[in-house]
C-alpha positions in Angstrom: 58.0 117.7 86.6 56.3 120.8 85.2 58.5 122.9 87.4 61.6 121.4 85.7 60.4 122.2 82.2 59.4 125.7 83.2 62.7 126.4 85.0 64.4 127.9 81.8 61.4 130.3 81.5 61.9 131.4 85.2 65.6 131.9 84.6 65.0 134.0 81.5 62.5 136.2 83.3 65.0 136.7 86.2 67.7 137.6 83.7 65.4 140.1 82.0 64.6 141.8 85.4 68.3 141.8 86.3 69.3 143.3 82.9 66.8 146.1 83.2 67.8 146.8 86.9 71.5 146.8 86.1 71.0 149.1 83.1 69.1 151.6 85.3 71.7 151.5 88.0 74.5 152.1 85.6 72.8 155.0 84.1 72.2 156.5 87.5 75.7 155.7 88.8 78.2 154.9 86.0 80.8 153.6 88.4 78.5 150.6 89.0 79.4 149.4 85.5 82.9 148.4 86.8 83.5 144.7 86.7 84.6 144.4 90.3 81.2 145.9 91.3 79.0 144.3 88.7 80.1 140.8 89.6 79.2 140.9 93.3 75.8 142.4 92.4 75.2 139.6 90.0 76.2 137.0 92.6 73.8 138.5 95.2 71.0 138.5 92.6 71.7 134.8 91.6 71.4 133.9 95.3 68.1 135.6 95.5 66.8 134.0 92.3 67.9 130.5 93.4 66.5 130.9 97.0 63.4 129.0 95.8 65.5 126.0 94.9 67.6 126.2 98.0 64.5 126.3 100.2 63.2 123.3 98.4 66.3 121.2 98.9 67.0 122.0 102.5 65.8 119.6 105.2 63.2 121.0 107.7 64.9 123.5 109.9 64.6 127.1 111.0 66.9 128.0 108.1 64.6 126.4 105.7 61.6 128.2 107.1 63.3 131.6 106.9 64.5 130.9 103.3 61.0 129.6 102.3 59.4 132.8 103.6 62.0 134.9 101.8 61.6 133.1 98.5 57.8 133.4 98.7 58.1 137.1 99.1 60.6 137.2 96.2 58.1 135.4 93.9 55.6 138.1 94.5 58.1 140.9 94.1 59.3 139.2 90.8 55.7 139.1 89.5 55.2 142.8 90.0 58.7 143.7 88.8 57.9 141.9 85.5 54.5 143.6 85.2 56.0 147.1 85.8 59.1 146.6 83.6 57.2 145.1 80.7 54.7 148.0 80.9 57.5 150.6 81.0 59.3 148.9 78.1 56.1 148.9 76.0 55.5 152.6 76.7 59.2 153.3 75.8 58.9 151.5 72.5 55.8 153.4 71.6 57.4 156.8 72.5 60.5 155.8 70.5 58.4 155.2 67.5 56.6 158.5 67.9 59.9 160.3 68.3 61.1 158.7 65.1 58.1 160.0 63.2 58.5 163.4 64.8 62.0 163.7 63.4 60.7 163.2 59.8 57.7 165.5 60.2 57.9 169.0 61.4 54.3 169.0 62.4 55.1 166.6 65.3 56.3 168.4 68.3 57.6 165.9 70.8 60.6 167.6 72.3 59.5 166.3 75.7 60.5 162.8 74.6 64.1 163.9 74.4 63.9 164.8 78.1 62.2 161.5 78.8 65.1 159.6 77.2 67.8 161.7 78.8 69.8 160.4 81.8 67.6 162.4 84.2 64.5 161.0 82.6 65.8 157.5 82.7 66.6 157.9 86.4 63.2 159.2 87.2 61.3 156.5 85.3 63.4 153.8 86.9 62.7 155.2 90.4 59.0 155.3 89.7 59.1 151.7 88.6 61.0 150.6 91.7 58.5 152.5 93.9 55.6 150.8 92.1 57.1 147.3 92.7 57.9 148.0 96.3 54.5 149.6 96.9 52.6 146.7 95.3 54.6 144.1 97.3 54.2 145.9 100.6 50.5 146.4 100.1 50.1 142.8 99.2 52.0 141.6 102.3 49.9 143.9 104.6 46.6 142.8 102.9 47.5 139.1 103.3 48.2 139.6 107.0 44.8 141.2 107.7 41.8 138.9 107.9 38.3 140.4 107.3 34.8 139.1 107.9 32.4 138.9 105.0 28.7 138.4 105.9 26.0 136.6 104.0 22.3 136.1 104.7 20.5 133.2 103.0 17.0 131.9 103.0 16.3 128.1 102.6 12.7 127.2 101.9 12.7 124.1 104.2 12.0 123.4 107.8 14.9 122.6 110.2 13.1 121.1 113.2 13.8 123.2 116.3 15.7 125.9 114.4 14.6 129.2 112.9 18.1 130.1 111.7 21.6 128.8 111.7 24.8 130.8 112.0 27.6 129.2 109.9 31.2 130.4 109.8 33.0 129.3 106.6 36.8 129.2 106.4 39.0 127.6 103.8 42.5 127.7 102.4 44.4 128.1 105.7 47.5 126.7 104.0 49.2 126.1 107.4 52.9 126.0 106.7 55.8 128.2 106.1 53.8 131.4 105.4 50.8 130.9 107.7 51.4 130.0 111.3 50.5 130.8 114.9 49.9 134.6 114.7 47.6 134.2 111.7 45.6 131.4 113.4 45.2 133.4 116.6 43.7 136.2 114.5 41.4 133.8 112.7 40.1 132.1 115.8 39.5 135.4 117.5 37.3 136.5 114.6 35.5 133.2 114.5 34.6 133.3 118.2 33.3 136.9 117.9 30.7 135.6 115.5 29.1 133.2 118.1 28.6 130.5 115.4 26.3 127.6 115.6 28.7 125.6 113.4 32.1 126.2 111.8 33.1 124.5 108.5 36.6 124.3 107.0 36.3 123.8 103.2 39.7 122.3 102.5 43.4 123.2 102.1 43.9 123.3 105.8 47.6 122.3 105.2 50.2 123.4 102.7 51.2 119.9 101.5 54.2 119.5 103.9 53.3 118.6 107.5 56.9 119.4 108.5 56.2 123.0 107.5 53.9 123.6 110.5 55.4 126.2 112.8 54.5 124.4 116.0 51.9 121.6 115.6 51.0 121.3 119.2 50.4 125.1 119.7 48.5 125.3 116.4 46.3 122.4 117.3 45.6 124.1 120.7 44.7 127.4 119.0 42.3 125.7 116.6 40.9 123.7 119.5 39.8 127.1 121.0 37.2 127.6 118.2 33.8 127.9 119.9 30.6 126.7 118.2 27.4 125.1 119.4 27.5 122.1 117.1 31.2 121.7 116.5 33.8 122.2 113.8 33.8 120.2 110.6 36.2 120.0 107.7 36.8 118.4 104.4 40.2 118.1 102.6 41.4 120.0 99.5 44.0 119.5 96.9 46.8 120.7 99.1 45.9 118.4 102.1 48.2 115.9 100.4 51.7 114.8 101.4 53.8 116.3 98.6 56.8 118.6 98.3 56.2 121.9 96.6 58.5 123.9 94.4 57.3 127.3 93.2 53.7 126.1 93.3 54.3 122.8 91.6 54.2 119.5 93.5 56.6 116.5 93.4 54.9 113.4 94.6 56.7 110.7 92.6 54.9 107.4 92.6 53.5 107.6 96.1 49.8 107.6 96.7 48.2 111.1 96.7 47.0 111.0 100.3 47.1 113.1 103.4 49.9 112.6 105.8 48.5 110.6 108.7 49.9 113.3 111.0 47.4 115.7 109.4 44.5 113.5 110.4 45.9 113.3 113.9 46.3 117.1 114.0 42.7 117.7 113.2 41.6 115.1 115.9 43.7 116.9 118.5 42.2 120.2 117.5 38.7 118.8 117.9 37.9 119.2 114.2 35.8 116.4 112.7 37.0 115.4 109.2 34.2 114.4 106.8 35.7 112.4 104.0 32.9 111.4 101.6 30.4 111.2 104.4 27.5 113.2 105.9 26.1 113.8 109.4 22.6 114.7 110.5 23.0 117.5 113.1 20.5 118.0 115.8 18.1 116.0 113.7 17.6 119.3 111.8 20.0 119.5 108.9 22.6 117.5 107.0 26.2 118.4 106.6 28.2 116.5 103.9 32.0 116.7 103.3 33.2 115.8 99.8 36.7 114.7 99.0 38.7 117.0 96.6 37.7 116.9 92.9 41.2 116.3 91.7 42.9 114.5 94.6 40.2 112.7 96.6 42.8 111.1 98.9 43.4 107.9 100.8 41.0 105.1 99.9 38.8 107.2 97.6 39.5 106.8 93.9 36.2 108.1 92.5 34.0 110.4 94.6 30.3 110.1 94.7 28.0 112.0 92.4 25.7 114.7 93.8 22.8 112.3 93.2 24.5 109.6 95.2 25.2 112.0 98.1 21.6 112.9 98.6 20.0 109.6 97.7 19.6 108.4 101.3 18.8 111.8 102.8 15.5 113.2 103.9 15.3 116.1 101.5 12.6 117.8 103.4 15.5 118.9 105.7 18.2 121.4 104.7 21.3 119.9 103.0 24.6 121.7 103.4 27.7 120.5 101.4 31.4 121.3 101.9 33.3 120.9 98.7 36.7 122.4 98.3 36.5 123.3 94.6 33.3 125.0 93.3 32.4 122.4 90.7 29.3 120.5 89.7 27.1 123.4 90.9 24.2 122.6 88.7 24.4 118.9 89.5 24.4 119.6 93.2 21.4 121.9 92.8 19.5 119.3 90.9 20.3 116.7 93.6 18.5 118.8 96.2 21.5 120.4 97.9 20.5 123.8 99.5 23.9 125.3 100.4 27.3 124.6 98.8 30.3 126.0 100.7 33.7 126.1 98.8 37.1 127.7 98.7 40.1 126.8 96.5 40.2 129.8 94.1 41.7 132.4 96.5 39.9 134.8 94.2 43.1 134.8 92.2 45.0 136.0 95.3 47.2 138.6 93.6 46.6 141.0 90.7 46.2 140.2 87.8 45.2 136.7 89.0 42.0 138.2 90.4 41.0 139.1 86.8 42.2 135.9 85.0 40.6 133.5 87.6 37.2 134.6 86.5 37.9 132.9 83.2 38.0 129.4 84.9 35.2 129.4 87.5 31.5 129.9 87.3 31.8 131.4 90.8 35.3 132.6 91.5 34.4 134.2 94.8 31.3 135.4 96.6 27.7 134.4 96.2 25.9 132.6 93.3 22.4 131.2 93.3 21.9 128.1 91.2 18.3 127.2 91.0 17.2 126.9 94.7 20.8 126.3 95.8 23.1 128.9 97.4 26.8 128.7 96.5 29.4 130.6 98.5 33.1 130.6 97.6 35.4 132.2 100.0 38.7 133.8 99.0 40.3 132.0 101.9 42.3 132.8 105.0 45.8 132.0 104.0 48.0 132.2 100.9 49.8 129.9 98.5 53.1 130.7 97.0 53.7 134.5 97.2 52.9 135.7 100.7 50.8 138.5 99.2 47.2 139.5 98.4 46.6 142.4 96.0 43.1 143.0 94.7 41.7 140.3 96.9 41.2 139.8 100.7 41.9 137.2 103.4 38.5 136.5 104.9 36.2 134.3 107.0 32.6 134.2 106.0 29.8 134.6 108.5 26.7 133.0 106.9 23.2 133.5 108.6 20.7 130.9 107.2 17.0 131.4 107.9 14.6 128.5 107.5 10.9 128.4 106.7 
């Protein structure tokens, strides 16, 4: 319901961008101010602005997929249009004030402001703003489409019988759906297999809420089934591995239970991925791997998730303990409970500027490495995207983690 309450804000922001765009166009080409031209431009803009709602209301179809992808790109472009226009308007207000002071004081020599506010200056500034918006949007799209490998080396002061080191590949936030599909997963699997991993872990948000959004479930499952590792592929669920409809980043679940779609579970089984839902496994009698349910939406049959102390209570803590937890929370509690490595996702590192700056206000470890006592915490920025199909100031990544034991 939050999306309903915020819809007037969205419409006002869209109206602000349209007003500034229309003003610039009319200064550049005065004939665009004619009603017979202004009205069609306004109608086209309305269609673009309401593409988010249209994509939400359509039933699953190729048209819905195309419209969803378009509206996701529009959201990102709107964000950067707002940032650029607001910045330009603030600068304009400051210069206007300085120009006013210059008119009343002969010591102020700001003749250049007259040129700046002329028709030619207006055209040039508007063109620069449009280039900035297009450049940021294009750079964000390209960045989101290119997955990189981030490497870590850790030391755990415990013995893992029969092992001197362990190669883990951590991935999270695939967000399989309208934006992330076959091509992206082929790239990811290829990079994972190049790492020659001992074990692959998926720390949540494998899906993007709607199972119907998957481009081709059978093909995607086959691609993920091609991941190679010595001890298998394991996963836990995140807050988006839940059956809900999404509108502009806000979910509509009604009164139904917040649980994964059964088809999601079947998909993972077909792909050969073992889902750990509030459970742990002892692998090769050498180390433990535990998958926690999501902090906010634990899912089917789990109302309250176990505390870190309850997780490790029955474990032999002389052996390494690795935990998958979608959200990087309870870090100190996990360290105190004897966990050695905590692998997380969720944050996307803010995904797009300025989110990569503001996200740091909410998380102890927004992205990367943090040591908490004897515990190593790694948070990946994720493979996929949520909402705008862009990454600016952040990266799509998989993490190759080499763990050395005593």
